[in-house]
C-alpha positions, 0 to 999 in steps of 0.5 A: 744182887741182894744180900743181908749184911750184918754190921753189928749187934742186931744191925742187919741191912738188906742191900744191893751189892755187886755179884762176887767175882771168882778166879780160875779156881773158884765157883760162883753159886746161885743160892736157892736155900739158906737155913737160919742156925743158932750160931746166926742168931748169936752173931745177930744178937751179940755181934761177932769179932771182925764185924763192924760198920766198916766190915759188914758180913753176909751170914748163912752157913747152911746153904745149897744152890745151883752153880752159876759159874765155874773157874776154868781150872775147876774140875768135876763141876759144871754150870747148872749143877745143884749142890750142897756146900759144907761151909768149913775149910781148913788150911790143908797142911796141919795134922787135923786137915791131913787126917780129914778133920778140916773143920777142926783146923786151928786156922779154919774158915767158914762161909757165913762165919768169917767169910761171906755166906749164903744169905745173898743171891750169890756166894763165892765158893773159895778154892779151899772149899772146892779143893777139899770136896766141900761142894757136893752134887745133889742126888734125889735131895731138894735144895731145901733139904740140902740146906738142912744137911749141914746141921744134920752132919754136925749132929752126926758128928756127935752121934758117932761119939755116943756109939748108940746101939740097938736096944739103948735108951737114949735121952735128948735134952732139948727139943729144938731142931738139933735135938730132933735130929739127934732123936731121928739118928738114935731111932735109925741106930735102933734105940729101943726108946728115945726120950726128949726133954724140954721146957717148951710144951709147944716144941714137945708137941711138935716132936710128937707130931713128927714122930709119935714114938718119941717119948716127951717129958716136960720140965722137972718131971725128967728124973722121976720118969727116967728112974721109973721107966728104967727101973732105976737103971738110968739111960744108956746115952744122953745128949744135951742139945741145949745151952744149959749148964744145969742139963750137963750136970743133971745128965750124969745123975740119969746115966746107967752104968757105962753110959755115954754123954755128948755135950752137944750144945755149947754154953754161954761164956758167962756160964761155961764153968759147970760143977759136976759130981766126978764120982758119978763118972768114976763109979758108973764108968761114964764116957763124956764127950763133946763135938763141934762142926762136922767133917766133909766126910760126915757131910757127905754121909748124912746127905746120903742118909737124906737121899736114901730115905733113912732120915727126913729133914723136910718135916723140921721146916716150919717157916719159909721167908724171902731174903727181904723178910730175913729179920722176921725169920731171925726173930722167929728163931730167936724166940724159939718159935717153930723149928727150922726157918729157911730163906728161899730164893727164886 
């Protein structure tokens, strides 16, 4: 089979490798769609621990496909079934795992992160993923949409912490695909106004094309707009969907009394210490949260959102590429051109 193997920083090679062998408790998936994520870009540009010339890895943790083979001990799945796969697996024994938060397990593993993932014609789904319910049959969802369910589930994890209520004014800082997913969920929850801020006019224009009700504000005009639009009250919810420390610091200044903030976008290691005015937290009684990854339960719930027509994700796809052109997809994503780039397989 063909696979894209990462050997180190900016060293990805398309190679013909053996189709993975599965045991009696595993599933072999024929990949149909695999989306490129910001995590993939960081691993591609910077390298990743454990990946080197002697130990290459197949990236790709946003994936879906058709079951090609089922181990004889596996129940509930059969060949030919179209499925989405949640990539994160826990040990199954720790307190996080038994509470359902396998994605927060200290010893978690993930397809495309620390084991081979979906940028290949076939991928092995380990026993832990099968046993923990990570493989979900598709019902009225295309494989392309299913590949985008993984980031949507991560967004939903952050959404749950913000407690968005009908009538809220919600600010999203970052107009990439993650920011747009946050905006879509906020609208679904009944937000009176969804404001999206970004430095890129091109991406803000895409936001308006996707949903004309979104209010888009560029660059340094954000503070003035928020104070004017809310008559000085501030926004109820702010989500920083970008890796920018200045966005996290500024968010506190823009909040209404009792506002909720979710720091969704992680920061680079050299900029992870952010100076904030804690008096704003104190006197405004703000709630500040963070979120990472998603549980299998959240993954299944957002797949239902897509299936039932509550959320569209196909309108976020701006580039489709074959596996042999994967570096072009990575370059597009690295330069923040377009929104979601996916690898499609015949």
